[in-house]
C-alpha positions in Angstrom: -6.6 -8.4 22.7 -5.0 -4.9 22.0 -3.4 -6.6 18.9 -7.1 -8.1 17.8 -8.2 -4.5 18.3 -5.4 -3.2 16.4 -5.7 -6.0 13.7 -9.7 -5.4 13.4 -8.9 -1.8 12.8 -6.2 -2.3 10.0 -8.4 -4.6 8.4 -11.3 -2.4 8.6 -9.4 0.3 7.2 -7.9 -1.7 4.3 -11.3 -2.9 3.3 -12.5 0.6 3.1 -9.3 1.5 1.0 -9.5 -0.9 -1.5 -13.7 -0.6 -1.7 -13.5 2.7 -2.7 -12.0 2.8 -6.4 -14.4 -0.2 -7.2 -17.5 1.4 -6.1 -16.4 4.5 -8.1 -16.0 2.5 -11.0 -19.6 0.3 -10.4 -21.1 4.3 -10.3 -19.8 4.7 -14.0 -21.2 1.5 -15.0 -24.3 2.5 -13.6 -24.2 6.0 -15.8 -24.0 7.7 -12.2 -20.9 8.8 -13.0 -18.9 9.4 -16.3 -15.7 8.0 -17.1 -14.0 11.5 -17.3 -15.4 12.0 -13.7 -13.6 8.6 -12.6 -10.2 9.4 -13.8 -10.4 12.8 -12.4 -11.8 11.6 -8.6 -9.0 8.9 -8.9 -6.3 11.5 -9.7 -7.7 13.6 -6.5 -7.7 10.4 -4.2 -3.7 9.8 -5.2 -3.2 13.5 -4.7 -4.6 13.4 -1.4 -3.0 10.4 -0.4 0.6 11.3 -1.5 0.2 14.4 0.1 -1.2 13.0 3.7 1.7 10.3 3.8 4.3 12.7 5.0 2.1 14.8 7.2 1.1 11.9 9.1 4.6 10.2 9.5 5.5 13.7 11.1 2.6 14.3 13.2 2.3 10.6 14.7 5.7 11.1 15.9 4.8 14.6 17.5 1.9 13.5 19.0 1.3 9.7 19.1 0.4 7.3 16.5 -3.1 6.5 17.3 -4.2 9.8 17.6 -3.5 10.3 13.8 -5.1 7.2 13.2 -8.2 8.5 14.8 -8.3 11.7 12.9 -7.0 10.4 9.5 -9.9 7.6 10.1 -12.5 10.4 10.7 -11.5 12.2 8.1 -11.8 9.7 5.7 -15.5 8.7 7.3 -16.5 12.5 6.4 -15.0 12.0 2.8 -17.1 9.4 2.3 -20.6 11.1 3.8 -19.5 13.8 1.6 -19.7 11.5 -1.4 -22.8 10.5 -0.8 -24.4 13.7 -0.3 -23.2 14.7 -3.5 -24.7 11.8 -5.1 -28.0 13.2 -3.7 -27.4 16.6 -5.8 -27.2 17.2 -9.3 -25.0 19.4 -11.4 -21.7 21.2 -10.8 -22.2 21.0 -7.1 -22.5 17.3 -7.0 -19.2 17.0 -9.0 -17.5 19.4 -6.2 -18.9 17.4 -3.5 -17.8 14.3 -4.3 -14.7 15.5 -5.6 -14.2 17.2 -2.3 -14.9 13.5 -0.6 -12.6 11.5 -2.5 -9.8 13.7 -1.6 -10.6 13.7 1.9 -10.7 9.9 1.2 -7.4 10.0 -0.1 -6.0 12.1 2.7 -7.4 10.2 5.7 -6.2 6.7 3.8 -2.3 8.3 3.0 -2.3 9.3 6.7 -3.3 6.1 8.2 -1.1 3.7 6.2 2.3 4.5 7.6 0.8 4.8 11.2 -0.5 1.7 11.0 2.9 0.4 10.7 4.3 2.6 13.4 1.9 1.6 16.1 2.7 -2.1 16.1 5.5 -2.0 18.4 3.5 0.1 20.7 1.3 -2.9 21.0 3.0 -5.8 20.3 6.6 -7.1 22.0 9.5 -7.1 19.8 9.7 -10.9 19.8 6.8 -11.3 18.1 6.8 -8.2 15.5 7.4 -10.9 12.5 4.3 -13.0 13.6 2.2 -9.6 14.0 3.5 -8.3 10.7 2.4 -11.8 9.2 -1.3 -11.5 10.5 -1.7 -7.9 9.3 -0.3 -8.9 5.9 -2.5 -11.5 5.7 -5.4 -8.8 6.8 -4.0 -6.9 3.7 -4.1 -9.8 1.6 -8.0 -10.7 2.5 -9.1 -7.2 2.0 -8.1 -6.8 -1.2 -10.1 -9.7 -2.2 -13.0 -8.9 0.2 -12.9 -5.0 -0.2 -14.0 -4.7 -4.1 -16.5 -7.9 -3.5 -18.6 -6.5 -1.0 -18.8 -3.2 -2.2 -19.9 -4.4 -5.4 -22.4 -6.5 -3.7 -23.7 -4.1 -1.4 -23.8 -1.3 -4.3 -26.0 -4.2 -6.1 -28.2 -5.0 -3.6 -28.9 -1.6 -2.2 -27.3 1.2 -4.3 -24.2 3.3 -4.8 -25.1 5.5 -1.9 -25.4 2.5 0.2 -21.7 1.4 -0.8 -20.2 4.5 0.2 -22.2 4.5 3.6 -20.7 1.2 4.5 -17.4 2.7 3.5 -17.8 5.6 6.2 -18.6 3.0 8.8 -15.5 1.1 8.1 -13.3 4.1 8.5 -15.4 4.9 11.7 -14.5 1.5 13.0 -10.8 2.1 11.9 -11.1 5.4 13.9 -12.5 4.0 17.6 -11.4 0.3 17.8 -7.7 -0.1 17.7 -6.3 0.5 21.5 -4.7 3.3 22.7 -1.1 2.8 24.1 0.8 4.8 26.0 3.1 7.5 23.8 5.1 10.4 24.0 4.1 13.4 22.9 6.0 16.3 21.5 4.2 19.2 20.8 5.1 22.6 20.2 4.2 25.8 22.4 0.8 27.1 22.3 2.1 30.6 21.0 4.2 28.9 18.2 3.6 31.1 15.0 2.5 29.5 11.6 5.7 30.3 10.1 7.7 28.0 12.7 4.9 25.1 12.6 6.1 25.0 9.1 9.7 25.2 10.0 9.0 22.4 12.6 7.6 20.1 10.1 10.6 20.4 7.4 12.9 20.0 10.5 10.9 16.7 11.6 10.6 15.2 8.3 14.6 15.7 7.4 15.3 14.1 10.5 13.3 11.1 9.8 15.4 11.2 6.4 18.5 11.1 8.4 17.5 8.5 10.6 16.9 6.3 7.5 19.9 7.2 6.3 21.7 5.6 9.3 20.3 2.3 7.9 22.1 1.5 4.6 20.1 -1.1 4.0 16.9 1.0 4.0 17.4 3.0 1.0 19.0 -0.2 -1.0 16.1 -2.2 -0.1 13.5 0.6 -0.9 15.2 1.3 -4.1 14.7 -2.3 -5.5 11.1 -2.2 -4.2 10.4 0.6 -6.3 12.3 -0.9 -9.2 9.8 -3.5 -8.9 6.8 -1.8 -8.4 6.9 0.6 -11.1 8.1 -2.0 -13.7 6.9 -5.6 -12.7 3.5 -4.3 -11.2 2.9 -2.2 -14.0 3.5 -5.2 -16.4 1.0 -6.9 -14.2 -2.0 -4.2 -14.3 -1.0 -3.1 -18.0 0.2 -6.1 -20.6 -1.4 -9.0 -18.5 -4.9 -7.8 -19.9 -3.9 -7.4 -23.0 -1.9 -10.6 -23.1 -5.1 -12.5 -21.8 -7.3 -11.1 -24.5 -5.0 -11.9 -27.3 -4.2 -15.7 -26.2 -7.7 -16.5 -24.2 -10.0 -14.0 -26.0 -11.2 -12.9 -22.3 -9.7 -12.2 -19.0 -9.0 -15.9 -18.2 -5.5 -15.4 -17.5 -5.6 -12.3 -15.5 -8.4 -13.6 -13.4 -6.4 -16.6 -12.6 -3.0 -14.7 -12.4 -4.5 -12.7 -9.4 -6.0 -15.9 -7.7 -2.7 -17.7 -8.2 -0.6 -14.4 -6.4 -2.8 -14.0 -3.6 -3.0 -18.2 -2.8 1.4 -17.6 -3.0 0.9 -14.7 -1.1 -1.1 -16.2 1.8 0.8 -19.3 2.0 4.1 -16.8 2.4 2.1 -14.8 5.2 1.8 -18.1 7.0 5.5 -19.7 6.5 6.9 -16.5 7.5 5.0 -16.1 10.8 7.0 -18.3 12.4 10.6 -18.3 10.5 13.2 -16.2 11.2 16.1 -16.6 8.7 19.6 -15.9 9.9 20.2 -13.6 6.8 16.6 -12.3 6.7 17.7 -9.6 4.6 19.3 -11.4 1.8 16.2 -13.6 2.1 13.6 -10.9 2.0 15.4 -9.5 -1.2 15.4 -12.9 -3.0 11.9 -12.6 -2.5 11.2 -9.4 -3.8 13.4 -10.4 -7.0 11.5 -13.5 -7.6 9.1 -11.1 -9.2 11.2 -11.2 -12.3 9.5 -14.8 -12.5 6.1 -13.0 -13.7 7.2 -11.3 -16.9 9.5 -14.1 -17.9 6.5 -16.5 -17.6 4.4 -14.2 -20.0 6.7 -15.0 -22.8 5.3 -18.3 -22.5 1.6 -17.5 -21.4 0.1 -19.8 -23.7 1.2 -22.8 -21.4 -1.1 -21.8 -19.1 0.8 -23.5 -15.7 4.1 -21.8 -16.3 2.2 -18.0 -15.7 0.3 -19.4 -13.0 3.4 -21.1 -11.2 5.6 -17.9 -11.8 2.8 -15.5 -10.0 2.2 -18.1 -7.2 6.0 -18.0 -6.3 5.9 -14.3 -6.8 3.4 -13.9 -4.1 5.1 -16.2 -1.9 8.4 -14.4 -2.3 6.8 -10.9 -2.3 4.9 -11.8 1.1 8.3 -12.9 2.4 9.8 -9.2 1.7 7.0 -7.7 3.0 6.9 -9.1 6.2 10.6 -8.8 6.8 11.0 -5.4 5.8 8.3 -4.0 7.7 9.8 -5.8 11.0 13.1 -4.7 10.2 11.8 -1.1 10.1 9.9 -1.5 13.5 12.7 -3.3 15.3 15.6 -1.5 14.0 14.2 2.2 13.4 14.4 4.7 16.6 11.0 4.4 17.9 10.2 7.8 18.0 11.3 8.5 14.3 9.5 5.4 13.1 6.6 7.1 11.7 8.2 9.4 9.5 10.7 6.6 8.5 7.7 4.4 7.5 6.1 7.1 5.4 9.0 7.4 3.5 8.7 4.0 2.5 4.9 4.9 1.1 6.0 8.0 -0.6 8.5 6.7 -2.6 7.3 3.2 -3.6 3.5 4.5 -3.9 4.5 8.2 -5.9 6.9 5.8 -8.4 4.1 3.5 -9.3 1.8 5.9 -11.4 5.2 6.7 -13.6 5.6 2.9 -14.4 1.8 2.8 -15.2 1.9 5.8 -17.4 5.0 4.6 -19.4 4.5 0.7 -20.1 1.5 0.9 -22.7 3.5 3.6 -24.7 6.7 1.7 -24.6 5.1 -1.7 -25.3 3.3 -0.1 -28.5 6.8 1.7 -29.6 9.2 -1.5 -29.2 6.8 -4.4 -28.6 5.6 -6.4 -25.4 8.4 -9.1 -25.7 11.4 -6.6 -25.0 9.0 -5.0 -22.2 8.8 -8.1 -20.4 12.6 -9.3 -20.9 13.6 -5.9 -20.0 11.1 -5.5 -16.8 12.7 -9.2 -15.7 16.0 -8.1 -16.0 15.4 -5.0 -13.6 13.6 -6.8 -11.2 16.3 -9.4 -10.8 19.1 -6.8 -10.9 17.4 -4.2 -8.6 17.5 -7.2 -5.8 21.1 -8.5 -6.6 22.0 -4.8 -6.3 20.5 -4.4 -3.1 21.8 -7.4 -1.6 25.7 -5.9 -1.9 24.9 -2.6 0.2 26.2 -2.5 3.8 24.0 -4.3 6.6 21.8 -5.8 3.8 22.1 -9.2 5.0 20.7 -8.7 8.1 18.5 -5.4 7.6 20.2 -4.3 10.7 22.9 -2.2 11.7 26.1 -4.2 12.5 26.5 -4.6 16.3 29.4 -2.7 17.6 
């Protein structure tokens, strides 16, 4: 029952997270917001997200993950409420309120992401971590589809304000529903000055970095993940729409590739939920490297089944990596430093993604799409291979002495 409550809270958090940008986009389509507004608000959301990730990780290890889930989810709910209030106003005040609401939503999302990962070992026995992570991953994949679709349906039927209110309700569920496991607290004294709090925060974050550095597999796999996210994911988001329009005169390739990827990911989550390979690190990195199939398949995108098969295999492989990766972090990292190490994961992987997105389009215009696809495939493959030769990478755990 405790894990079911955690799973449900995580699902509500995921739906709310993925729904927000789609509702903002829907507001643009209804001439409620401008395209310039959308770009600014999404930038504010990303800024709040990245700023809150390390804060959430440090505070979770200091006062408990469940308290941070409560606080971050309520902050995001307040953000959704501010957006609703802003939509009812006119002029500059409306933009300020909506911008503040989007920023708060990003802060809530960023603080909650690593904390939902760090609380799992408090609720689930070590032997069941991989199965639990597979179930949580299934939730994530489902919310990527359900969140935007449900939000768009509500916005169409009842209006944009109703969609943002629904997002606020979901964040309230995320705040209140998860269980309250026993967690240690490590707080500064009541008379600690502000400067000392900042010093303690920096020391705590550095301590988390040092804990991560004790595990060579962590930074090796994280570097490989960043390479795939910054290049492979950027190809999917930027070049696939262009290729789809050129070859099929519509978004057929884009829509079907998302479906194939999600289908492969769902199958991967089911398989890895009951499969614990001996060399789990190598299997995970092989799954990560399988994303190289995607840009290679786009070289023959006119043969439709080739990219569809590649996306399905890449989805399967990425899910294999994700579940093993999260399980290894939860199982191998010291419990009292787990949220901080998880926050490092999200800071680096999410922080580098926009760099790839911003570079792919001008690079492809300068040197052409084909060289970009080949280079991306090589980078994804080499990143996984290089990570696999790092010490302790084969098992994703420190060697027993």
